[in-house]
N, C-alpha and C positions, 0 to 999 in steps of 0.2 A: 415627875416629868423626865428627870435625868435617867431614871430606871427604864422608862419606855424607849427613850432614844438609844440607850445602850443595847436593849433587847432587839430593836430594829436593825441596828448595825450588825449585830451578831447573826441575825437571820438572813442578811442580804446575800452572802455567797450561796446559800442554799436555794434562794429564789432564782438566782441566775442559772444554777445547775438544773433546776426544775423547768425553767423556760427553754433550755437548750433542747433542740429536737434530736431524737435518736438517729444515729447514722444508719441509712438503709444500704442494701446491696448496690443499688444504682448510684447513690452518692459516693460510696467507697470507690467503685470502679470508674466513675465519671471523673474524679480527680486525676486518676492515672491516665485516663483517656485524653484529657486536655493537654497533657505534657508529652505523651508518647502514643500517638495514634498511628496505626491501630493497636489494640491491646494484644500483647503477646501472651497467649493462653497455653495451658497444659491441661491434663485430664481433670485435675481437681477444680481449677478455675472455670473450665468449660461446664462442669456439672453445676457449679454454684450459679453461674450466669443464666443457664438455660432451664433450671428447675422451676416449675410452676409452684405457686402463683407468681406472676410478674406484672408489675405495673409499668413496665418499660419494654422496649423492643431491642433486640440484639441480632446483628448479622455476623455470622462466623464463617470465615473462609478456611476450609480444611484443604491443606495443600501439601506439596512435597517439593521443596525448593533445592535440596541438595542435588549435585550433579550426578551422583550415583543412581538416583531414581530415574533420570532421563525424562523428566516431565517438562517438555518445552512449553506447553500451554500454561503450566504453573508459573514459569519464569516470565512469560510474555504478559500474563495478566497481573502479576504482582505490582508493577509500577502504577497501573491504573487503580488498583485497590488501595494502594497507599495514598494516591491523590484524593480519592473519594473520602477516605477516613480522615485525613488531615483537613480537608475542606470542611467536613462536617464538624470536626472539633473546633475549627476556627470560627465557623459561623453560628455555632450553638454552644457558646461558653457557659450559659446559664442552665443548659439542659432542658430547654423548653420542649424539645421534641421527644425527650425521654428515649433516646436512641443511642446505642453503643455499637462499635465495630471491633471485631477481634479476629486474630489469625491463629490457627492451630496447625502447626507443622507436624508432619508424620513422626518426626523424631521425638517430639514432645507429647504426642497424643496417640500412641499406638493402641492403647486400650480403647480410646474413643473410636478410632477407625474400626477396630474389631467389633465393638458393640454395635456400630451402625452398619457393619458388614459392607464397608466400602472397598471396592477393588480398583477404583480409578480416582484420579485427582486432576484438577481441583474440583471441589464441591462447595458451593455457596448455599448456606442455610440461613433463612430469615425466620427468627423466632418473634412473632408479634406479641403484643401484650395479651395476657390472659384476663386482665381487669381493665375496665374503661372502654372508651369508644374503639370500634373495630377489634375488639378482643376476640380471641379464639379459645373457647372453653376447653377444647381437647388438648391444647398446648402443643400440637404437632407443628413442626417447622415447614416452611415453604421452600422448595428447592429451585435454584436458578438454573436455566437451561444454557449449557455451554456448547451445544451442538454446532453453533456457527463460529466457534473459536473464541479467542479473547475479545471481550467487548470493551468499549471505551467507558470511562468513569461516568460520563453523562447518562449513558443508557442504563447502567446499573443503578444510578441514583434514582431515575424515574421508576425503576422496578421496586426499589425499596420504599419510595414515597407512596406508591399505590397501596401498600399494606400498613400504612401508619394513619393515625387520625388526621383529619383535614387541618390545614394550616400551612404557613410558609415553611419551606425547607431550605437549608443552607445551599448556596450555589457552589459550583465547582471553581476552585482557585488553583490554577496551574502555576507552578513556580517558573521563574524565568530561566530559560536555558542559556546560561552565560557562555558555554562552550560554542553553541550554535551562533550566538550573536557575535562573538569574537571571530569565529571562522568566516561568517558572512561578511563582516566588516573588512577582514584581511583580504578576502577574495575581491571585494568591490574596489578597495584601494589599489590592490595589485593590478586589476584590470584597467582601472583609470590611469594608473601610471604607465602601463604598457601601451595603451592607446595614445596617450599624449606624446610618448616618445616615438612610436612606430607609425603614427598617423600620416606624417608626410610621405612615408614609403608605401603605406597600405592604400592610401587614397587613389594614386594613379592606377594601381592594379584593379581596384574595385570599379574604376571608371573606364576600364579597357573594354571597348565594344567587342573585340575579337574573343576575349575571354567569355563574356556572357553569351555570345553567339555559339561558341563551342559547347558551353554547358547546356544551352537550350537544345542544340542539335543532338547531343548525346542523350539527353532526357527524352526527346521525341523518338529517337531510334529505339531506345530501351523499352518504352511503353507500347509503341506501335508494333513491335516484334513479338509481343505476348509475354512480357516479363511478369505482369501481375497474374495472368492466367496460370503460369507455372506455380506461383506461390499459393494461389487459391486451390488449385486442383492437386497440388503435390505430384506433378508428373515425373516419370522417370527421365533420366538423362539421355539414354539411348535404349534400344530394344533389339532383340534378335529378329532376323528375317525368316527364320524357320529353315534355313539352308546352311546354317553354320556361319553366316555373315552377320553384319550389323545394319540395322535400318536407322538412317539418320533423320528421315522425315516420316511422320505418321500420316496415314491416309485419313481423309475426312476432315471437315472443318471443325469438328468438336474435339479433336485430339491433336496433340503435339508433344514433342520431346524437348528436353532442356537444351540439348545441342542444336536442335533445329532452330530454336529461338535465337541463339547466338549467331548462327549462320545467316539467318534472315536479316538480323540487325547489321551484320557485316556487309551483306549485299546492298542494303539500302544506304549504308554509310559510303560505300564505294561510288554508288550512283550520285549521292549528294556531293561528294568531294569532286567528282568529275564535272558536275554541273557548275559548282562554284569556280572550279579552275577555268572552265570555258567562259564563264560570265565575267570573272574579275581578273584572273591572272593573264590569260592569253591576250586580251586586248591591249595590255600594257607592254607587250613585247615590242622592241624596237625593230629587230631583224625580221623581215617579211618571211624568209624561208623558214626560220625557226617557228614563227607563228603558224605557218601552214602545217609544219610537221606536228606541232602540238595539237592543232585542231584535229588532224588525222588520227593521231595516237589516242587522244581522249575520246574521239568519236568511236574508235574501235573498242575501247574499254567499255563505253556505255552500251554499245551494241551487244557485245558478248555477255556483259553482266545482265542486261535486260533479257536476253535470250535464256540465260540460266535461270533467272527469276521466273520466267514463263514455264520452264520445264518443271520447276518446283511446284508451281501452281497446278500443273496438270497432274502431279502426284496427289495433291490434296483433292482435286476434282477431276476424276478420270474422264468425264465427258467434255472437258474444255477443248475446243477444236484448234486453238491458235498456238503457234510456236514460231521460233526463229532459229535458223541454222546457226551453229552446227548441233544444237540440242534438239533432236527430233523427238 
């Protein structure tokens, strides 16, 4: 009996060794993937991971991040790729999806770039499993399309998930942007402090009716004179008249110049100011003679300005029959 127990104890270490599963390629790289996602690859590790047969999937980003290569798209997409890789490692710690993510920079994988005959970067290759569900027996990778520029991590995740067996996939976890939070908090606190101090001085300005009347009047004059038309049509500021001179007004209702818009706005502004003066300022004058003189002067201003406006309208429409002197 004692001999049997001694023999059993002696064989116990060997039974534990026999029960231990052999380490596979996926297990080996998955341990590194959990601690440093995405995997930093070189030519040798790229060949090991992508060689068939595979009972796992692997997505490899072939990129060129150094500034001397001038690959702006590589640098723009790299943060999203890191977010996707780290999110996958965080949500799949047990390796249930049998999926790995790696990055092969040009400086570490020149032979691979030459073997694949790549002339541009970045290139994202998805190597689906060659064994199991959704396996591809030919072992050929699937290439992601970067024609629309750098894509967000969520969109790339959907693309990767389509080529994997059915089942839940890890969601995207985006790290908190502490710099943005601190900046936003500082701006909000600064704005609140400024408003609390300046509000007694700002409120009377905001409640000033004359200020809002002036803003409204300027806005009306700006848009009724054709400001938006100029921006939409990209009209010239002025044009030649064919005789060595300058045309300030374009003929026809479907054409106008930039300077013409400003002159029309000024004419309407003078007419508006004259009307406001006659309606609000002149009645408040105490001296009767000054009041009569102001009425006479503002009346002349309106007459002349309106006559000039009619002459401009006749330039726009040659058949218009009306006019006011002295603008025949």
